[in-house]
C-alpha positions, -999 to 999 in steps of 0.1 A, spaced: -641 -19 215 -644 -52 224 -672 -68 247 -672 -95 271 -704 -115 286 -691 -124 320 -721 -142 329 -713 -173 306 -681 -162 287 -704 -166 257 -707 -202 261 -747 -218 254 -758 -250 254 -777 -266 220 -792 -298 223 -771 -307 253 -738 -294 237 -719 -264 240 -714 -235 216 -698 -205 213 -715 -171 205 -751 -170 192 -766 -184 161 -785 -156 149 -783 -115 154 -822 -120 173 -805 -143 198 -775 -120 204 -802 -94 213 -825 -112 235 -789 -116 257 -781 -102 289 -768 -66 286 -732 -64 292 -719 -52 323 -686 -42 321 -663 -32 287 -631 -38 276 -611 -9 259 -578 0 243 -562 30 264 -527 40 248 -497 58 265 -479 52 229 -473 87 210 -484 105 241 -449 111 255 -460 94 287 -431 64 291 -459 39 303 -472 7 287 -509 7 271 -537 -9 289 -565 -27 287 -587 -9 308 -623 -26 324 -652 -1 323 -682 -6 341 -718 -5 323 -741 -10 343 -764 18 348 -771 7 387 -733 10 395 -719 35 416 -688 31 394 -706 33 363 -687 44 334 -654 43 354 -625 23 346 -628 -5 371 -594 -23 364 -566 -20 345 -541 -46 325 -508 -34 312 -492 -46 286 -457 -59 293 -437 -37 271 -436 1 260 -449 14 226 -471 -9 213 -502 11 201 -525 -16 208 -555 -19 184 -586 -41 171 -585 -66 189 -605 -96 187 -619 -130 203 -600 -163 198 -636 -179 189 -667 -160 184 -701 -163 168 -691 -167 133 -670 -193 133 -682 -216 159 -676 -250 153 -655 -259 182 -655 -270 223 -632 -239 228 -645 -214 252 -643 -177 242 -619 -170 270 -589 -150 249 -588 -117 236 -558 -112 208 -543 -78 214 -519 -68 187 -496 -41 188 -495 -19 156 -463 -2 164 -441 -30 179 -460 -57 162 -465 -83 192 -495 -98 195 -509 -96 234 -530 -130 245 -549 -118 273 -576 -143 295 -604 -125 300 -620 -158 310 -607 -169 344 -616 -136 355 -636 -114 337 -631 -86 359 -596 -84 359 -578 -102 329 -546 -111 328 -518 -109 296 -507 -145 293 -486 -145 262 -464 -121 241 -456 -134 207 -430 -108 205 -430 -90 167 -396 -102 160 -406 -139 156 -435 -127 135 -416 -113 111 -394 -143 111 -420 -171 106 -445 -149 83 -421 -123 72 -451 -99 84 -451 -67 105 -479 -38 119 -511 -58 126 -539 -42 127 -571 -62 129 -579 -97 144 -607 -120 133 -610 -160 146 -618 -180 116 -634 -213 109 -609 -240 116 -597 -231 148 -574 -204 140 -567 -166 145 -559 -145 111 -551 -108 117 -543 -81 89 -505 -72 86 -500 -38 66 -460 -46 63 -438 -70 55 -405 -81 78 -395 -43 64 -426 -26 72 -429 -19 35 -459 -32 16 -483 -53 8 -482 -68 43 -504 -100 42 -523 -119 64 -508 -137 101 -524 -171 111 -523 -182 147 -540 -216 163 -568 -211 183 -559 -235 207 -521 -224 217 -516 -189 197 -485 -206 178 -476 -186 148 -486 -210 123 -476 -188 87 -495 -166 64 -529 -170 56 -528 -161 21 -490 -174 5 -498 -152 -28 -515 -117 -26 -529 -123 -56 -523 -82 -71 -531 -68 -35 -510 -39 -33 -519 -28 2 -537 -44 33 -560 -31 60 -591 -43 71 -607 -69 68 -641 -96 71 -658 -126 62 -689 -142 53 -686 -180 56 -719 -191 42 -708 -174 13 -676 -181 11 -664 -149 10 -639 -124 23 -634 -88 14 -604 -66 21 -596 -27 20 -565 -14 14 -544 14 29 -504 21 29 -474 8 43 -465 12 79 -433 34 68 -455 55 46 -475 68 76 -460 56 110 -441 89 109 -467 111 99 -494 120 69 -477 134 39 -504 147 12 -476 142 -11 -474 107 -5 -509 101 -17 -498 118 -52 -474 96 -53 -495 65 -52 -482 49 -18 -522 50 -1 -546 22 -21 -580 29 -31 -593 -4 -40 -610 -36 -20 -606 -74 -29 -632 -101 -27 -612 -136 -14 -630 -167 -19 -624 -176 14 -621 -212 16 -592 -215 -17 -577 -181 -1 -572 -162 -32 -586 -130 -48 -613 -130 -68 -622 -97 -78 -605 -67 -71 -623 -31 -72 -608 0 -81 -624 27 -66 -605 56 -80 -581 83 -69 -610 103 -50 -624 66 -36 
């Protein structure tokens, strides 16, 4: 679930200059509570031939519509399976003059990436750009976007679980955080990484950590236990040098890890 503090779009003043997000968890705790949140709602896989949508849910306890969907923003296409979306800028990479205005919303099955404007009218988000899966496959050779994170340098990085054919190891897609152009791969080499899945980073420590799952072709038609026995699911975590974009250590958690 992605949250949005609509009162200032996450923009704050420090020494007379605007910055994005919060300098510390303590500062974030002091902020006013959210009045609504954005929730991915899926029709994909339900048999209902309608687009997935982004739901705006009222979370004000004193509201007449508390806990209810007060707006729906449908995606333009069918079969997306919306997944772990994120901001184009955030507290973890806040050295920018960009406003925290857009959510980057991936379609796991379609390989589309949707750019949703939540800053212009936070209660009625609008899809302002769609990056088609074929463009991503053509420019970066990747598919199946899973997790979105903003990164230092005004870029958005998306973990991709497959290559253009839906096979492992996948990689990391890079988008420009201003215009959302496809810039290519974050790391040109996978450095022994067999599978891709989730990731997070700590810029102060110059480290990124990624985990493993499986190739899209392995899991999209359903889980099969024999695929685990055949080694088609990963069980390692990888530590990256964030600046150099290379793996410096991998830890195999074992077959029961």
